[in-house]
Biopython code that builds the backbone (N, CA, C, O; Angstrom):
import numpy as np
from Bio.PDB.StructureBuilder import StructureBuilder

atoms = [
    (1, "UNK", "N", (-17.667, 1.922, 34.963)),
    (1, "UNK", "CA", (-18.615, 1.263, 34.352)),
    (1, "UNK", "C", (-17.924, 0.185, 33.660)),
    (1, "UNK", "O", (-17.319, 0.360, 32.602)),
    (2, "UNK", "N", (-18.049, -1.315, 34.474)),
    (2, "UNK", "CA", (-17.378, -2.023, 33.143)),
    (2, "UNK", "C", (-18.148, -3.165, 32.163)),
    (2, "UNK", "O", (-19.063, -3.985, 32.238)),
    (3, "UNK", "N", (-16.988, -2.573, 31.032)),
    (3, "UNK", "CA", (-17.652, -3.472, 29.381)),
    (3, "UNK", "C", (-18.162, -4.535, 30.310)),
    (3, "UNK", "O", (-17.986, -4.738, 31.511)),
    (4, "UNK", "N", (-18.915, -5.208, 29.284)),
    (4, "UNK", "CA", (-18.737, -7.057, 29.291)),
    (4, "UNK", "C", (-17.530, -7.551, 29.093)),
    (4, "UNK", "O", (-17.207, -8.402, 29.921)),
    (5, "UNK", "N", (-16.467, -7.214, 27.972)),
    (5, "UNK", "CA", (-15.526, -7.936, 27.589)),
    (5, "UNK", "C", (-14.745, -8.294, 29.726)),
    (5, "UNK", "O", (-14.404, -9.296, 30.355)),
    (6, "UNK", "N", (-14.836, -6.663, 30.051)),
    (6, "UNK", "CA", (-13.563, -6.832, 31.898)),
    (6, "UNK", "C", (-14.432, -7.816, 32.466)),
    (6, "UNK", "O", (-13.787, -8.678, 33.063)),
    (7, "UNK", "N", (-16.088, -8.051, 32.498)),
    (7, "UNK", "CA", (-16.939, -8.379, 33.558)),
    (7, "UNK", "C", (-16.466, -10.085, 33.135)),
    (7, "UNK", "O", (-16.181, -10.867, 34.041)),
    (8, "UNK", "N", (-16.425, -10.597, 31.387)),
    (8, "UNK", "CA", (-16.191, -11.591, 31.259)),
    (8, "UNK", "C", (-14.419, -12.151, 31.783)),
    (8, "UNK", "O", (-14.202, -13.354, 31.924)),
    (9, "UNK", "N", (-13.272, -11.078, 32.025)),
    (9, "UNK", "CA", (-12.029, -11.818, 31.976)),
    (9, "UNK", "C", (-11.926, -11.868, 33.589)),
    (9, "UNK", "O", (-11.277, -12.793, 34.078)),
    (10, "UNK", "N", (-12.600, -10.814, 34.528)),
    (10, "UNK", "CA", (-12.566, -10.979, 35.836)),
    (10, "UNK", "C", (-13.049, -12.705, 36.090)),
    (10, "UNK", "O", (-12.308, -13.615, 36.461)),
    (11, "UNK", "N", (-14.405, -12.778, 35.783)),
    (11, "UNK", "CA", (-15.141, -13.531, 36.202)),
    (11, "UNK", "C", (-13.973, -15.024, 35.650)),
    (11, "UNK", "O", (-14.247, -16.073, 36.234)),
    (12, "UNK", "N", (-13.374, -15.067, 35.132)),
    (12, "UNK", "CA", (-12.431, -16.260, 34.582)),
    (12, "UNK", "C", (-11.217, -15.954, 35.348)),
    (12, "UNK", "O", (-10.824, -17.038, 35.778)),
    (13, "UNK", "N", (-10.565, -15.182, 35.667)),
    (13, "UNK", "CA", (-9.805, -14.899, 36.270)),
    (13, "UNK", "C", (-9.262, -15.639, 37.894)),
    (13, "UNK", "O", (-8.265, -16.179, 38.374)),
    (14, "UNK", "N", (-11.014, -15.131, 38.397)),
    (14, "UNK", "CA", (-11.685, -15.563, 39.510)),
    (14, "UNK", "C", (-11.869, -16.670, 40.208)),
    (14, "UNK", "O", (-11.798, -17.112, 41.354)),
    (15, "UNK", "N", (-12.295, -17.150, 38.433)),
    (15, "UNK", "CA", (-12.695, -19.051, 38.758)),
    (15, "UNK", "C", (-11.263, -19.205, 38.358)),
    (15, "UNK", "O", (-11.399, -20.422, 38.233)),
    (16, "UNK", "N", (-10.034, -19.022, 38.057)),
    (16, "UNK", "CA", (-9.201, -19.600, 37.725)),
    (16, "UNK", "C", (-9.182, -20.264, 36.282)),
    (16, "UNK", "O", (-8.305, -21.126, 36.220)),
    (17, "UNK", "N", (-9.788, -20.132, 35.287)),
    (17, "UNK", "CA", (-10.768, -20.486, 34.320)),
    (17, "UNK", "C", (-9.238, -19.699, 32.940)),
    (17, "UNK", "O", (-8.851, -18.548, 33.142)),
    (18, "UNK", "N", (-8.866, -20.202, 32.202)),
    (18, "UNK", "CA", (-7.804, -20.211, 30.615)),
    (18, "UNK", "C", (-8.446, -19.572, 30.528)),
    (18, "UNK", "O", (-9.667, -19.728, 30.554)),
    (19, "UNK", "N", (-7.520, -18.104, 30.319)),
    (19, "UNK", "CA", (-8.290, -17.113, 29.413)),
    (19, "UNK", "C", (-7.799, -17.123, 27.777)),
    (19, "UNK", "O", (-6.755, -17.534, 27.271)),
    (20, "UNK", "N", (-8.784, -16.608, 27.285)),
    (20, "UNK", "CA", (-8.232, -16.582, 25.655)),
    (20, "UNK", "C", (-7.065, -16.333, 25.392)),
    (20, "UNK", "O", (-6.299, -16.359, 26.355)),
    (21, "UNK", "N", (-6.628, -16.086, 24.371)),
    (21, "UNK", "CA", (-5.451, -15.654, 23.216)),
    (21, "UNK", "C", (-5.600, -14.110, 23.958)),
    (21, "UNK", "O", (-4.676, -13.567, 24.564)),
    (22, "UNK", "N", (-6.889, -13.562, 23.783)),
    (22, "UNK", "CA", (-7.199, -12.206, 22.654)),
    (22, "UNK", "C", (-7.130, -11.928, 24.694)),
    (22, "UNK", "O", (-5.951, -11.707, 24.969)),
    (23, "UNK", "N", (-7.782, -11.904, 25.654)),
    (23, "UNK", "CA", (-8.180, -12.081, 26.700)),
    (23, "UNK", "C", (-6.540, -12.091, 27.478)),
    (23, "UNK", "O", (-6.211, -11.362, 28.414)),
    (24, "UNK", "N", (-5.771, -13.003, 26.874)),
    (24, "UNK", "CA", (-4.314, -13.218, 27.876)),
    (24, "UNK", "C", (-3.492, -12.010, 27.519)),
    (24, "UNK", "O", (-2.813, -11.420, 28.360)),
    (25, "UNK", "N", (-3.565, -11.653, 26.258)),
    (25, "UNK", "CA", (-2.398, -10.209, 25.818)),
    (25, "UNK", "C", (-3.061, -9.334, 26.319)),
    (25, "UNK", "O", (-2.383, -8.596, 27.034)),
    (26, "UNK", "N", (-4.410, -9.011, 26.244)),
    (26, "UNK", "CA", (-5.113, -7.386, 26.707)),
    (26, "UNK", "C", (-4.525, -7.649, 28.336)),
    (26, "UNK", "O", (-4.034, -6.566, 28.655)),
    (27, "UNK", "N", (-4.376, -8.572, 29.433)),
    (27, "UNK", "CA", (-3.834, -8.602, 30.774)),
    (27, "UNK", "C", (-2.179, -8.145, 30.508)),
    (27, "UNK", "O", (-1.458, -7.195, 30.816)),
    (28, "UNK", "N", (-2.080, -9.137, 29.916)),
    (28, "UNK", "CA", (0.018, -8.668, 29.360)),
    (28, "UNK", "C", (0.090, -7.294, 29.344)),
    (28, "UNK", "O", (0.730, -6.739, 30.237)),
    (29, "UNK", "N", (-0.415, -6.693, 28.548)),
    (29, "UNK", "CA", (-0.183, -5.151, 28.164)),
    (29, "UNK", "C", (-0.579, -4.867, 29.594)),
    (29, "UNK", "O", (0.443, -4.575, 30.214)),
    (30, "UNK", "N", (-1.457, -4.841, 30.231)),
    (30, "UNK", "CA", (-1.668, -4.282, 31.046)),
    (30, "UNK", "C", (-1.073, -4.136, 32.217)),
    (30, "UNK", "O", (-0.837, -3.055, 32.756)),
    (31, "UNK", "N", (-0.729, -5.568, 32.778)),
    (31, "UNK", "CA", (0.789, -5.773, 34.148)),
    (31, "UNK", "C", (2.376, -4.172, 32.860)),
    (31, "UNK", "O", (3.130, -3.200, 32.896)),
    (32, "UNK", "N", (1.787, -5.156, 32.138)),
    (32, "UNK", "CA", (3.323, -4.568, 31.843)),
    (32, "UNK", "C", (3.174, -3.055, 31.799)),
    (32, "UNK", "O", (4.287, -2.608, 31.521)),
    (33, "UNK", "N", (2.243, -2.002, 31.958)),
    (33, "UNK", "CA", (2.386, -0.909, 31.519)),
    (33, "UNK", "C", (2.008, -0.300, 33.355)),
    (33, "UNK", "O", (2.236, 0.897, 33.528)),
    (34, "UNK", "N", (1.436, -1.153, 34.682)),
    (34, "UNK", "CA", (1.686, -1.010, 36.108)),
    (34, "UNK", "C", (3.375, -1.354, 36.181)),
    (34, "UNK", "O", (4.017, -0.895, 37.126)),
    (35, "UNK", "N", (3.821, -1.899, 35.492)),
    (35, "UNK", "CA", (5.378, -2.264, 35.743)),
    (35, "UNK", "C", (6.552, -1.144, 35.678)),
    (35, "UNK", "O", (7.571, -0.930, 36.336)),
    (36, "UNK", "N", (5.721, -0.343, 34.222)),
    (36, "UNK", "CA", (6.536, 0.602, 33.797)),
    (36, "UNK", "C", (6.140, 1.879, 34.663)),
    (36, "UNK", "O", (6.874, 2.867, 34.673)),
    (37, "UNK", "N", (4.708, 1.815, 35.540)),
    (37, "UNK", "CA", (4.546, 3.361, 36.270)),
    (37, "UNK", "C", (4.846, 2.675, 37.727)),
    (37, "UNK", "O", (3.956, 2.919, 38.542)),
    (38, "UNK", "N", (5.675, 2.050, 38.107)),
    (38, "UNK", "CA", (6.084, 1.303, 38.958)),
    (38, "UNK", "C", (4.618, 0.980, 40.131)),
    (38, "UNK", "O", (4.455, 1.220, 41.327)),
    (39, "UNK", "N", (3.929, 0.467, 39.288)),
    (39, "UNK", "CA", (2.778, 0.138, 40.376)),
    (39, "UNK", "C", (1.740, -1.311, 40.512)),
    (39, "UNK", "O", (0.546, -1.594, 40.610)),
    (40, "UNK", "N", (3.520, -2.196, 40.423)),
    (40, "UNK", "CA", (3.162, -3.230, 40.035)),
    (40, "UNK", "C", (3.245, -4.580, 41.318)),
    (40, "UNK", "O", (2.758, -5.693, 41.516)),
    (41, "UNK", "N", (4.342, -3.467, 42.064)),
    (41, "UNK", "CA", (3.497, -4.309, 43.884)),
    (41, "UNK", "C", (2.180, -3.930, 43.688)),
    (41, "UNK", "O", (1.156, -4.544, 43.391)),
    (42, "UNK", "N", (2.489, -2.597, 43.961)),
    (42, "UNK", "CA", (0.677, -2.077, 44.385)),
    (42, "UNK", "C", (-0.418, -3.368, 43.696)),
    (42, "UNK", "O", (-1.436, -3.524, 44.371)),
    (43, "UNK", "N", (-0.330, -4.029, 42.788)),
    (43, "UNK", "CA", (-1.187, -4.216, 42.018)),
    (43, "UNK", "C", (-0.977, -5.674, 42.537)),
    (43, "UNK", "O", (-2.106, -6.166, 42.531)),
    (44, "UNK", "N", (0.076, -6.774, 43.065)),
    (44, "UNK", "CA", (0.218, -7.720, 43.189)),
    (44, "UNK", "C", (-0.419, -7.642, 44.782)),
    (44, "UNK", "O", (-1.423, -8.313, 45.019)),
    (45, "UNK", "N", (0.270, -6.700, 46.002)),
    (45, "UNK", "CA", (-0.567, -6.376, 47.394)),
    (45, "UNK", "C", (-1.743, -6.464, 47.392)),
    (45, "UNK", "O", (-2.281, -7.420, 47.951)),
    (46, "UNK", "N", (-2.567, -5.359, 46.676)),
    (46, "UNK", "CA", (-4.134, -4.749, 46.912)),
    (46, "UNK", "C", (-4.367, -5.105, 46.186)),
    (46, "UNK", "O", (-5.508, -5.315, 46.598)),
    (47, "UNK", "N", (-4.412, -5.788, 44.455)),
    (47, "UNK", "CA", (-5.350, -6.364, 43.647)),
    (47, "UNK", "C", (-5.304, -4.722, 43.142)),
    (47, "UNK", "O", (-4.827, -3.678, 43.588)),
    (48, "UNK", "N", (-5.991, -5.086, 42.096)),
    (48, "UNK", "CA", (-6.508, -3.744, 41.243)),
    (48, "UNK", "C", (-7.521, -2.998, 41.570)),
    (48, "UNK", "O", (-7.616, -1.985, 40.876)),
    (49, "UNK", "N", (-8.211, -3.113, 42.271)),
    (49, "UNK", "CA", (-8.943, -2.965, 43.526)),
    (49, "UNK", "C", (-8.527, -1.338, 44.449)),
    (49, "UNK", "O", (-9.290, -0.425, 44.766)),
    (50, "UNK", "N", (-6.965, -1.492, 44.687)),
    (50, "UNK", "CA", (-5.916, -0.881, 45.113)),
    (50, "UNK", "C", (-5.264, 0.123, 44.749)),
    (50, "UNK", "O", (-4.492, 0.874, 45.344)),
    (51, "UNK", "N", (-5.793, 0.052, 43.304)),
    (51, "UNK", "CA", (-5.199, 1.567, 42.675)),
    (51, "UNK", "C", (-6.194, 2.742, 42.807)),
    (51, "UNK", "O", (-7.253, 2.493, 43.381)),
    (52, "UNK", "N", (-5.965, 4.091, 42.307)),
    (52, "UNK", "CA", (-6.533, 4.655, 42.681)),
    (52, "UNK", "C", (-7.197, 5.521, 41.113)),
    (52, "UNK", "O", (-6.536, 5.503, 40.075)),
    (53, "UNK", "N", (-8.367, 6.124, 41.192)),
    (53, "UNK", "CA", (-8.523, 6.254, 39.539)),
    (53, "UNK", "C", (-7.828, 7.017, 38.928)),
    (53, "UNK", "O", (-8.158, 7.146, 37.749)),
    (54, "UNK", "N", (-6.498, 7.913, 39.442)),
    (54, "UNK", "CA", (-5.745, 8.382, 38.837)),
    (54, "UNK", "C", (-4.840, 6.905, 38.198)),
    (54, "UNK", "O", (-4.848, 6.771, 36.975)),
    (55, "UNK", "N", (-4.179, 5.970, 38.946)),
    (55, "UNK", "CA", (-3.685, 5.187, 38.524)),
    (55, "UNK", "C", (-3.566, 4.856, 37.464)),
    (55, "UNK", "O", (-2.741, 4.961, 36.556)),
    (56, "UNK", "N", (-5.434, 3.988, 37.821)),
    (56, "UNK", "CA", (-6.222, 2.664, 36.357)),
    (56, "UNK", "C", (-6.383, 4.505, 36.075)),
    (56, "UNK", "O", (-5.501, 5.011, 36.769)),
    (57, "UNK", "N", (-7.079, 5.496, 35.416)),
    (57, "UNK", "CA", (-6.986, 5.919, 34.653)),
    (57, "UNK", "C", (-6.085, 6.226, 33.705)),
    (57, "UNK", "O", (-6.554, 6.448, 32.588)),
    (58, "UNK", "N", (-4.667, 6.318, 33.871)),
    (58, "UNK", "CA", (-2.928, 6.769, 33.822)),
    (58, "UNK", "C", (-2.915, 5.177, 32.424)),
    (58, "UNK", "O", (-2.869, 5.115, 31.195)),
    (59, "UNK", "N", (-3.007, 3.857, 33.912)),
    (59, "UNK", "CA", (-2.840, 2.690, 32.429)),
    (59, "UNK", "C", (-3.932, 1.983, 31.248)),
    (59, "UNK", "O", (-3.756, 1.236, 30.286)),
    (60, "UNK", "N", (-5.434, 2.802, 32.020)),
    (60, "UNK", "CA", (-6.141, 2.977, 30.670)),
    (60, "UNK", "C", (-5.763, 3.759, 29.451)),
    (60, "UNK", "O", (-5.885, 3.385, 28.284)),
    (61, "UNK", "N", (-5.333, 4.789, 29.844)),
    (61, "UNK", "CA", (-5.470, 6.397, 28.775)),
    (61, "UNK", "C", (-3.877, 5.230, 28.342)),
    (61, "UNK", "O", (-4.400, 4.574, 27.442)),
    (62, "UNK", "N", (-2.661, 4.761, 28.434)),
    (62, "UNK", "CA", (-1.739, 4.055, 27.824)),
    (62, "UNK", "C", (-2.047, 2.664, 26.969)),
    (62, "UNK", "O", (-1.555, 2.137, 25.971)),
    (63, "UNK", "N", (-2.975, 2.395, 27.763)),
    (63, "UNK", "CA", (-2.898, 1.062, 26.504)),
    (63, "UNK", "C", (-3.940, 1.369, 25.301)),
    (63, "UNK", "O", (-4.049, 0.816, 24.207)),
    (64, "UNK", "N", (-4.678, 2.454, 25.884)),
    (64, "UNK", "CA", (-5.266, 3.153, 24.653)),
    (64, "UNK", "C", (-4.480, 3.487, 23.599)),
    (64, "UNK", "O", (-4.640, 3.029, 22.467)),
    (65, "UNK", "N", (-3.816, 4.098, 23.846)),
    (65, "UNK", "CA", (-2.870, 4.594, 23.035)),
    (65, "UNK", "C", (-2.372, 3.960, 22.431)),
    (65, "UNK", "O", (-2.487, 4.127, 21.217)),
    (66, "UNK", "N", (-1.377, 2.662, 23.045)),
    (66, "UNK", "CA", (-0.498, 1.723, 22.247)),
    (66, "UNK", "C", (-1.369, 0.755, 21.312)),
    (66, "UNK", "O", (-0.842, 0.254, 20.319)),
    (67, "UNK", "N", (-3.278, 0.387, 21.776)),
    (67, "UNK", "CA", (-3.769, -0.201, 20.572)),
    (67, "UNK", "C", (-4.089, 1.003, 19.469)),
    (67, "UNK", "O", (-4.041, 0.858, 18.247)),
    (68, "UNK", "N", (-4.295, 1.746, 19.901)),
    (68, "UNK", "CA", (-4.051, 2.692, 18.430)),
    (68, "UNK", "C", (-3.192, 2.901, 17.715)),
    (68, "UNK", "O", (-3.335, 2.991, 16.496)),
    (69, "UNK", "N", (-2.122, 3.020, 18.321)),
    (69, "UNK", "CA", (-0.845, 3.403, 17.550)),
    (69, "UNK", "C", (-0.912, 1.543, 16.911)),
    (69, "UNK", "O", (-0.647, 1.468, 15.711)),
    (70, "UNK", "N", (-1.133, 0.577, 17.400)),
    (70, "UNK", "CA", (-0.514, -0.883, 16.683)),
    (70, "UNK", "C", (-1.861, -1.594, 16.116)),
    (70, "UNK", "O", (-2.016, -2.812, 16.022)),
    (71, "UNK", "N", (-2.954, -0.439, 15.700)),
    (71, "UNK", "CA", (-4.166, -0.973, 15.160)),
    (71, "UNK", "C", (-5.413, -2.501, 15.845)),
    (71, "UNK", "O", (-6.282, -3.189, 15.309)),
    (72, "UNK", "N", (-4.723, -2.403, 17.473)),
    (72, "UNK", "CA", (-6.081, -2.841, 17.668)),
    (72, "UNK", "C", (-7.039, -2.338, 17.929)),
    (72, "UNK", "O", (-7.353, -1.217, 18.330)),
    (73, "UNK", "N", (-7.811, -3.706, 17.551)),
    (73, "UNK", "CA", (-9.683, -2.617, 18.571)),
    (73, "UNK", "C", (-9.856, -4.670, 19.274)),
    (73, "UNK", "O", (-9.788, -5.810, 18.814)),
    (74, "UNK", "N", (-10.101, -3.958, 20.620)),
    (74, "UNK", "CA", (-10.459, -5.400, 21.259)),
    (74, "UNK", "C", (-12.053, -5.362, 21.069)),
    (74, "UNK", "O", (-12.885, -6.238, 20.834)),
    (75, "UNK", "N", (-12.103, -4.391, 21.208)),
    (75, "UNK", "CA", (-14.312, -3.975, 21.421)),
    (75, "UNK", "C", (-14.605, -4.272, 19.480)),
    (75, "UNK", "O", (-14.717, -3.355, 18.667)),
    (76, "UNK", "N", (-14.684, -6.034, 19.087)),
    (76, "UNK", "CA", (-15.230, -5.863, 17.905)),
    (76, "UNK", "C", (-17.052, -6.328, 17.718)),
    (76, "UNK", "O", (-17.616, -6.189, 16.633)),
]
sb = StructureBuilder()
sb.init_structure("model")
sb.init_model(0)
sb.init_chain("A")
sb.init_seg("    ")
for serial, (resi, resn, name, xyz) in enumerate(atoms, 1):
    if name == "N":
        sb.init_residue(resn, " ", resi, " ")
    sb.init_atom(name, np.array(xyz, "f"), 0.0, 1.0, " ", f" {name:<3s}", serial, name[0])
structure = sb.get_structure()
């Protein structure tokens, strides 16, 4: 299920519009984690939809853990 935040970011990226600071930071973290897991090449070649559910879940889980550890809350 896609959250409203994800829909907004996806639409902006597709339309090549400028992301807000929060959106850009979230995307940056997502790419950093994909790089750490060795998935960056796959994302660049196939896009985020080219990842398996397991890979996507791993990225989301790591993002959630890091955000919790840093005291960040995206959905206010």
